[in-house]
N, C-alpha and C positions, 0 to 999 in steps of 0.2 A: 675565386675561392682559393684560400691558402692550401698548399700541398699537405696531405696527411696520409699516413700509412699505419693502419692498425684498427683497433676497436674503440668506440666511444659511445657514450649515452647522454641523453639530455632529458629534461622534464617538461611535460606539457601540462598546461592548466587543466584541472579536473573538469570534465564536461558537466558533471552533476554537482552544482554548487550548493552550499549550505544556506538555507533560507534565513532571512533576518526576521526575527519576531518583534512585532510592535509593542510599545508600552500599552498595558491594559487599563491603567487607572491613574493617569496624571491629572491632578486637580488644577483647574484654571479658574481663578476667582478675580472678579472685577468689583471693586468696592472702595472703601475709605480706610486709611491708616494714619496714625499720628506721625507722618514723615517729617513734620516740622521739628520734631525733637531729635532727629538723627540726620538732618539734611538729606532726606531720602528723595527718590525719584517720583515724578508725576507722569502718568501715562507712558510708562515703560515697563514691559514684562520683566519681572525679577524671578529667577529660579533659586529656590532654597532647598537644601538637603537636610537642614536641622533647625530646631527651634531657635538656637542662638543665632544662626545665620539669618533666619527670617526676621527676628527682632532687630538685629543690627541694621538690616536694610529698611525696615518699615516702622520701627518704633513699636511700643506696646502700651495698651491700656485695657483695663477690664471693662470699660464702658463700651460694650459691643453694639449698643444702639447707635452710637456715634461712629465706631470704628469696627466694621464687621470683618475686615481682613484679620484683625486680631483674634476674632472668634475662630476663624479657620486655622490660623497658626496654632492656637492652643488645642483645638479639637484634633487636628490632623497629627501634630507631632506629639503632644502630651498624652492624649487619650487613646489614639489608635496606632501610634508608632508608624505612621505613613510618611514616605518621602519618595521623590521630591514633590513640591508643589510650585505652581507659577502664580505670581500675584501681580495685579495691575492696580495701583492706587490712582484714583482720579481726583482726590482731594488736593486742591492746588492752593498753597499758601500765598500765591500772588493774586488769587482770584476770589477764593471763598473765605472772606475775612469780614470782621465787624468794623464799624467805624472806630476811629481813634478815640481812646478814652484817657482821661487824665485823673490821677488820684494822688493824694498825699498818704504816705505811710511813715511809720516810725520804726526804725530798726530795733530788733530784739537780739541782743548779743551779736550785733553786726550783721544780722540777716533779716531780709524781708521776703515774704512769699507772695508770688503772683499765681495766676491760673496755669493749669497744665496746657491750656489752649493758647497761652500768650506766645507770640512770635518773637524770638530773640532779636531778629533784625529790625523789629519795629520799636524796640524799647529805647527811649531816651530818658536820661535822669538829670535832674537839676537839684541844687541845694539852696536853702534859704539863708539870706542875710537879713535878719530881722523878719519883716513880713514880705520881703521882696525875693524873687527868684533870680539870683545873680550868678550862682556858680553852675557851670556846666561840667558834668562828670563824664569820664571816658571809660568805656568798657575795656577791661584788660589792664587798666592803670589804676582806676579808682574803685572799680567793682568788677565782679564776675557774675555771669548768669549760667546756672546749671539746672537741667531737668532732673528732679529727684523726687521719689515718693509722690508721684502724680501732681507735682507742682513745679513751677519755674521759680527757682530760688535765686535771689539776689544776695551776694555776699560782699561785704566791704573788704577791700584789699588794704592791708596794713601798709602805711607809708603813703597812701593816696590822699586825695583832697577830702574824702569823707573821714573826718578825724575822730568821730565818736561812734561807739557801738549802739548808741541810742539816738542817733541823729534823725531828724525829720527830713525827708526827701520827697521830691515830686517826680512822679513817673508817668510818662506818656507811652501808650502801647496799643497794639491791635491784637485781637484774638482770632485764631482760625475758627471757621464756623462750618462744621460738617452739615448743618441743616440746609445750607445753601447748595449742596450737591443735588442735582436733579437727575431724573431718568435719562435726560439727554446726555449728561456726562457719562453715565453708565453705558448707554448704547454706543456713544462715540461716533466714529466715522473717519473720513479722511479730510484733513484740513488743507485746502488748496493753497492757503497763504503760507503756512509753515511747512507744507509738504510732509506732514506726519500723521500717522493714524492715532486714534484715541479710543478708549473704552474697549468694547468687545471687538472692534475692528482689529485690535492688536493680537487676537488669537491666531491670525495668519502670520504673525512675526515669530511665534514661538519655535516652530520647527526649523526655519532657516537660521535662527539665532542659537538655539540650544540643542538641536537635533533630538528633541523629544516631542511626542505627539500629545497635545492636551486632549483627554478623552472624557473628562467630567467637568462640565461648566457650572459655575456657581456665582450667585449674586445675592447673598442672604437678605440684605435689607431692601432689595429692589426687585427680586424675581417675581414677587406677587403682582407687580404691575403688568397688565396684559401686553403692553407694547414691548417691554423688556423681555417678557417670557417668549414672545414671538420672535424677537431678534435672536435670543439664545437658541431657540429651536432651529432657526435658519442657519446659524453659524455651526451648530452641532451637526447639521446634515452634510456640510461640505466645507472642511477646513483646508486652506491652501488649494482649493479646487480638487482635492484628492481624498482627504481623510474624513472619517466619521466619528462622532462622539455622542454623548448624552448630556442633556441639561436638566438639573434638578430644580424644580419650582416649588417654592413654599406657598401654601395657601395663606391668605391674609387673615390672621386670627384676631385682628382688631375689629373686624366687621363680621367674621364668620365664627360662630361660637358652638355650633352643634355639627354632628356628623352629616345630617341631612343638608344643612346649609353649605357644608364643604362641597358636596356634590353639585349643588346649584351654582356655587361660586366657580367651580371648575368649568361648567358648561357655559355660564354667562360670560366668562373671560376667554372662551375658545381655547382652553388648554387641552388640546386633543391630538397632539402630534406623537408619532412613535419615537421621536428623539427626546421627548420630555418625560421625566419622572415626577409625579406630583406627590407631595408629602403633607400630612396633617396629623396632629397640630404641631406646636412647639414642644421642646423637651427640657427637662431640668436635671441638674446634678449639683449636689452640695449647695443648693440655694441659688445657683446661677441658671439663667434662662438662655437656652440655645435655640437657634433655628434647626429644625429637623434636617434640613438639607446638608449641613456640615457633618452631622452624625451619620446620615445615610452614605455620604461620600466616603467617610472614614471606614464605615463597616464594609462597603463594597471593596475598598482597597485592601482591607485586612483579609477579606474572604478570598480575593484574587491571589494574594500572596501566600495563603495557607497551603502548604504542600499536600495536605490531606483533603483539601476542598477544591480550591481554584487551580492549584498546581502551576501558578504563575500565569494563568489565563482567566478570562471572565466567564468560564463555563458554569460556575456555580452561582446560584442566586444568593443574595445576602438576606433573603427572607428567612425568618426563624433563626437568625444568628444574633448573638448577644449585642446589645447596645450599651454603651457606657453612660447610662442614665439611671436616675432613681424616680422618675415620674414624667408625666406629660402635662402640658398646661397651655393656656391661651396667652396672648401678649400681655394681659393684665395680671398674669400669674395665677389665674383661676385654675384649679386642678381639673384635669380631664381624665376620665376612666372609661375604657371601652371593654365590653365583654366580647366574646368570640363572634356573636351575631352581628354586632355593630361594626366590628373590625372587618368581617367578611363582606358586609354590605359596601364599605368603602372600597375594598379590593375589587368588588364586582363592578365598580364604577371607575376603575382605573386610578385609584388613590392608594398610596402606601401609607400605612400608619404604624403604630406600635401596639404591642400586646404584652400584658403581664399575666401569664397563665401558668407556665411551668418553669419555675426556677429563675425568675427575673425577667426584665424587659428585653424583648427582641423586636427587630424590624418585622413587619407583617405585610406581605404583598409582593407579588411577582410581576404585576402588570404595569405597562407603560401607560401614558395618558391617552393613547388612541383607543384603549379598551373601554367599553364593550362594542363601540361602533365598528372597529376593525378587529377581526378575529383571525388574521393571518399570523400564524405562530412566530414567524420571523419578525413580526412587528410588535406583538403584544406581550410576549414573555421577554422581560428585559435582559435576562441572561442569554437567551437565544439570540436576541437582536444584537447584544454586545459581542457575542461570538462572531456573528456575521461581520460586524464592524471590525473586529480584531483580525479576523482572517483576511478581510479586504485590505486593511492597513498593512498587514505583514506581507501580503503578496506584492503590493505596490513597492514597499521597501526592498523586497528580495529581487524583483525582476527589473527594477529601474535601470540597472546597468546593462540590460539587454537592448534597451531602446537604441535604435539607429545602427545596430549590428546587422549583418547580412541576414535577411529573412530566408533561411534555408532549413533543410530537414534537421540539421544538427542543432540549430537554435531551438526549433520546436521540441525536439526530443529532450534537450537540456532543461527547458522550462517544465515540461510535463513530468519528467523523471524526478527532478529536484522537488517539485511541489508534491508529487505523489508520495515520495519518501517521507516528507515532512508530515503530510496528512496521515500516513500509516502510523507514524510515531504518536500522533494525537489519538488515533484509534486504540493503539496498544495501551496508552495511559488512561483510557476511558474518558478522555476529554470530550470526544465526540462519538456518536454512534457510528458514523462512517463519513468518508469523503474521498473524492477523486477528482482529477483534472483530465479532461479529454480535449483533443483537437479534432473537431468533427467536420467532415467533408461538407455536409449540408449547411453549415454555418460559415464556411469560408469560400466565398465566391471567387471566381477568377478575377473579377473586377477589383474586389477588396485586396486580394493578394498582389495584384499589379500596383495598387496604390500603397502597398507596404502596410496593410492592415491585417493583423492576425487575431482571430477570435478564439479564446480558450473558454471552455465550459467547465465550471466548477460545481460539482454536486456535493452538497454539504448537509449533514444532519447533526446539529448540536444536541446535547442532552436537554430534555425538558425537565423542569423541576417537578418533583413528586408532590404535586399540589393537593391531591386527594388520595388518601389511603382508606379504602372501604372494606370493612369487615362485616360479614353476615354471621350472626350467631343463631344456632338452631339446636333445639332440644332433640337429642338422639336417643330414642327409646331402646336402641340395641344395647346401650351400656347397662340397662337394667338386668340383662342376662348375667352380669357379674355377681348378682345377688344369690345366684343358685350355684351350688357346687356340682 
């Protein structure tokens, strides 16, 4: 040690660390997008913080029956002002295509219009010499191809081989075909040949890549399939082997047209997991038809972010919160109206719906899909269940840096004190009724401690939603005494 004579001071790291709070409502959607228009990615999770960023990565079309990721982009960013979202497009321009088509077109003012689905790389153009196709035209020299106004536009380049604005040309092309996307594409898996994950298997890539935890899983055009719904539930239960989420499942309104049929559909398709939120029917706004799942996801995120409601946590249910809709409908756009009795029946069977009773449409229902067969409050109230997920996710993030440190009294005290201070803050903000962390002797055996295993017991009581406010009215004859002076 170097010689020193005098007084000095140094700083030691605080033993009580500040917990890291997990994201409460990051949307993760697997579906289809017109990536062929923007040279976008296939089977790769894309994080977007704005509408423009999402459209730049995925392309955009209002045809949501073909491109359901576009519905999520519009709903999340434009209607509910939610960000960020994570998107996985499985529509592959190299795989999901039509057979090659050939057709003659005549330019109008130097322009010809193809389909929005036409793939630029598949287009080849030839010109006529009399009745014979003898001229081969080159992209970028003789013509350009540009996606605009929901079409692929071919424009003649001045000085190229196409010499007339009204020339007759022959075009060969292929179209992308979203109808060829199957549930197997959505479910995905791990490809041993390419050594890459696909579809919902990519949910495990999000945190390592972007450091955000996907907590709301969506597949609007495919979640009604029982196998897809089951995979979504399984993924939501354990992401990265660590984190928990919720999957929103749309009832199939092509075959389910009444509220009683919706209950039968839920049971027949085994949609009964606490990680699933079931929604019925579809919803509308300004003539557009939406899946309810994208609106519930948006409403949940908006509720979480509201400082007077969620306070940045999932403590508040999105039930009885405004939806950005003007009606409810089936897939064929048949209008659906529910009174309080029918809406409550759906809720009693673990289905979330909409209600237009007091001042506009609201989401209606607090129960996950496990209700009524599972009546554990930590499972069936989705805001309570999401709070347990969020606390669990936050603790994992906060305490991860303690792994492989010396298992001594200081470490135990650091963990318990840090988390108790955090939980006390949640109590003070009325986010939870109460919560504490304890290191109990009876739960930590000598054998476990020798093996480097420490057990911490977390006691937690999130707030339940005020589902029923009951008032009893009684005629009180004592007030008749006021008639006498």
